[in-house]
N, C-alpha and C positions, 0 to 999 in steps of 0.2 A: 030592515038596513040594506041598503044595495050601494054596491062599491062599483063602480066602473070607469072606463076611459074612452068611452065610445061618443066623443066630441071633438071637435077641431081642437088641436094641441095636446089632446089627452096621452099619455102613455103611463102605464102602470102596469104591473104581473100581482095579482092577488095570490096570496100563498094562502092564509089561513086566519081563522077569528078563533082567539082563545078567551073566553070571557069577555074581558073590556080590554083586550090587547087584539090587535089589528096586525096582521103582518103583511108588508108587501116589498116589490123592488123594482126599478127601472126596470124597462126592455129595451134591450140593447139592439136588436133587429138585426140589420146590417153593419153594425159598427164593429171596426176592427180594435180589440183590446175594450178597455172599460170607459165609460163617462157617465154622466150624474144625471142627465136632466128626467125628470118625473114630473107629471101633473093626473090629480085622480079626483073624481066627485064621488060624493057619498050623500045618498038621499035616506029620508025616512029616520034621521038620529036624533030628532030634536029630543033634548034634554039630557041626554047621554053624557058622560065624561070618558074618552076614549084615548087609549096611548096608541100610539102609529110607530111601529117598530119597521126601520127601514133595515133591510139585511144585507144590500149591498155596500159598498164602500165610499164614503166621501160624498153621501148625498143630502147634505144640509149646509148651507152657508155659513157663513160667520154670524147672520141674524137667525139663523135656522130656516125655517118653512114660512112660508105666506098663506093666507087664507082668504078667500071671497065668499060672499054670503048673497051676491047679486049675479050669478051665473057666470062669473070671470070677468067683469066690467072693471070693478074697483078690488084691489089687493092693499092687506096690510100683514106686517111680519107680526108674528106671535111674539108675544111676551118670552124674555129670553128666559125666564125661570120655570119655564113650561118645556124646555128642549135641554137634551144631552147629545152627545157625540153621533148617536145613531136612532133618536126616537124622539117623537113631540106628544104632548098632551093637549087635547082641546076638550074643552067643555061646552057643547052645542047651546045654543038659546033653544026654548022651547018652541019656537017659531023655525027654526032652521032646517026648513026641510030639503034643502039644495045648499051644500056646501063644495066648496073647490078646495084642494091644496094643492102647493106647487114648492119646487126649490126657488123659484122665482116667480115674476108676474107675467104669466104669458100674453103675448100680444099676435094675433091672427088677421085673416083679411078682413072679418066682420070689424075689429077695432077701426083698420084703417077706414074702412066704408063710414063706420061713425065720425070719424075725424074729419073725413073729407065733406062731410055733408055741408059742414059750417061755411063751405067755399063753394058749394054748388054752382052756383049764380056769379063766381068770379071769373072775371074774363083772362085773368093772368095765370090761371092754373088750369091746366088740360091734363086729363086723366087718359092715358092710351094703355096701349098692350105691346110688352116689348117683345112676347113670343108665347107661344103654348108651352106648358110643362109636360114634363115626360108623361104625366098621367093626365092630361089634356086642361089644365087649369090655364086660366090666365093670368099671365106674370104681369102685373102692374109696373109701366112706366112714366111718372110722373113730370110734365115738363112746365116750367115755369120761366118767363122772361122773354128777353129780344131776341129771336133767331137771327138779327142781323148786328149783334154787338161783339165787342173785342174779346170776350170772356166766355169759357165753355168749364161749367162745373158738374161735376160728376160724383155724387152721392149714391153710395151702397151700403147694404145690411144684409144680415142674415144670410151670409156665405155660410155660414155655419148655423143652421135653423134654429138649434135650441137656445141662443143667444140674444133672448127677448129684449134685453134692458135697452138694447140699442135701437130699437124702434119709436121707444119713448124721446131719445134724444133727437132722431129723424123728425117727429111731430115738431118738437122745438125749432130745429132749424128751418123747416117749412111756414111755421107760423112767424119765425122772425124775418124770413125773405119779403113773405106778403105783408107784413106789417111795417117793414122798415120806412121810417118816416120822409126820408128824401127820395125813396123809390130806385135806390141804386141799383140793387140786383136787378128790376123790371127794366131800367135803361142801359144797364151795362154788360149784362150776363145773359146768357141761357143755362140755366139749372135742369138736368134730368136727374130725377130720383128712381133707383129701383130699390124699393123696400124690403122685398124678399128674392134674392137672390136663388135661396132653395126653396121655390114657392110648395113642391108638394112634402118637403120634411115640415115645413112652417105647420101646415094645416093636419098632417099625417101625425105631429107630434114625434119626430124621428130626434136620435142626436144630434146627426149631420156632421158633427166633426168626427175625422177619421172614418168616414161612409168608405166602404170596399166598392170599387176598386182604389178609389182616392175622394177625397171630399171636394165640395166646389172651389173651394180657395186654392186648390191646387192643381185645377183643371186647364188654367190660361195655356194650353198648348196647342200645336197643329192638328191633333186629332181627338179635340176635346170630348169629353162625354155628355155634357149635360145640354140639353137645350137653352137654358140662360146663359149660359158662359160663350157658347157660340153666337148667341145674338148680342151680347157686348161686346164680343170681339168684332164683330160685323159692324156696328153701330159706331164705335169709336172713331175711325181713321177718317172715314168721309164728316162726319160730324165736328170735328175738331180742326179741321184743313184749316191753315191760315191764323188759327186764333191762339190765345192763349189757354192751356189746359190747366185743370187744378183738380185732382182726384180724389177722395176721401171715402175710405170704407172702414166702417163702424162693426167691432165686435165685442165681445165680453171674455174675459181671462178664463182663468182657473175659478173653480168655485169658490175658493177661500184662501186663507192664510196670508202670512206675509209676502209681499211683492205681487198679490193680486187683490190687495185693498187701496189700490191707487189708481186713478187716471193716468194713462202713459199713451205714448206714440210709440210705435214699435220700429226701431231704427233701420234704417235703407243699409245694404252694402255700398251703396253709391255714394261716394262722399260729397259730391256736388248736392244729392239729394238731400243728404242726412243735414248739410247745412242749412237748407231751405225749411227742414223740419224743426230745428232749431230756432231759426227765425222767427217761424209761424207760431212756435210754443212759446215764446217771449210776447209777441202779439196776443196770443190767447190768454196769457195771464193778466194782462192788462183788462183785456176784453171780458174777463170772468166776473159777471156779476151774481151768480146763481150760489145755493148752498154748496155745491160739492167742488172742492179744492183742485186745483191743476198747478204742479208745479214743472218747469221745462226741464229740471234734475231730474225728475221721475223719469223722463222716456228713455226707454231699455236701448242700448246702442249694439248694431250687430255683432255678433261673435259674442254676445254676453246671455248667460243663462239658456232659455228655449233658442234664442233669437239666431239660428245658425241659417237661415235658408230651407227652403223646400227641398225634399229627395230630388236627386238627380233625375233628369227627363221630365219634371214636374215645376211648376212655375203658378206663384200667388199673383193676386190681383194688384196688389202694389209695385210688385215689378213689372209686371205685364203693361200696366198704364204708365210707368216710367219710359219704357222703352217705344210705347206707341207715340210719346210726346209730351207727357206731361211736364211744366215746370217744378211741378212739385206732387209727388204720389205718398199718401201715408195711410196707414191705419191705425184707428185710434181704439184701445181697450178700455171699457165703463165698465167697474165691477158690478156684480150681481147685486150685492147686498149693503157694502160699506165702501167708503171712499175717505180715506184719514180720518175715521172716528164719526164721519156724517152718513146718514142712511142714504142710501141709495132707493128711490122708489119712483112711482110713476111721475110724479112730478117733480123730484130734483133731477130726474134725467134729462126732463124735457127743459127744463131750466137750463142745463149743461148745453143741451143742443142750441140754444139761442144764442149762449155765449160761443158756439162754434160758429154759427153763421156770423158773428157779428166780426169774429176774428179772419174770417175767409174775405170778407169786404175789408177790412182793413189791411190785410196782407194784400190783396189786389190792386188797390188804391196805392201803395208806395211805390 
């Protein structure tokens, strides 16, 4: 039996095996404080029943852990009866020679490549490179729609690289834009999607949140640390000039518990922007045809709970986009596992992305 994290998105520190008990914890690397992301692979355990004991704090979602038996392409939440607060059990099928476990459903460059393959010959979608990451990786920039149109729409995800469920929503947004019956987006908007703002963190399996000296979503400052943020700030002003600009940044909240089991928009400190967020939220409620519920009253107003703004001297994506000229700039939080008792998974998150795309269209049409 072999346990490792030597693959894209992998993150684990193996401690010991005692009989059928395996002890592990997350790798914090350059994270300030504590965070909860982990993902590991186990091979040659077919037929065994093992208990995995997670020795860190708060490492399981409201649905526990997810398992994949096909090299991380498809994931399922484990049955709740196999899970407690800090451990989970799994009976491996006899043929399960390669299983992966994670606190969520990881998504990396290979997933994006597979998704984009079906649009390989679609002239309306262009795959470009935003910049090189700090470690020399290509940071994807997807471009859809009409460069001479009225609207500019920027979709970003993975400012905090562990927040993988956001990417399934991004897939839904892209599908909805390209499959819109009246081609509204293709005629009236140009959409730029940056699916992995912290590209190195996604591939390396980092936490991303509270990365030292500060994380990507606090880096929208004149002396930005990260290549991706510098490139976004260089791109936006010229790209949006003279057009109506809509900025949407997608995140995942804390791992579990009440208040993190809902989909919500993070309220702006700018009153006009907050009013537009509420307006958009009402449109989204009507447009939402998927499994995951959303209610505008679930939005988190500025000054409530953790929503008190970035540390002095730092600035978030949503704040910077508003200052750059956005008609509305917002971030949405999509839970890792449960949204009002509905299961968040690869498909339901994608469904919600389609609803987001419909709401963006309806909002800009008004």
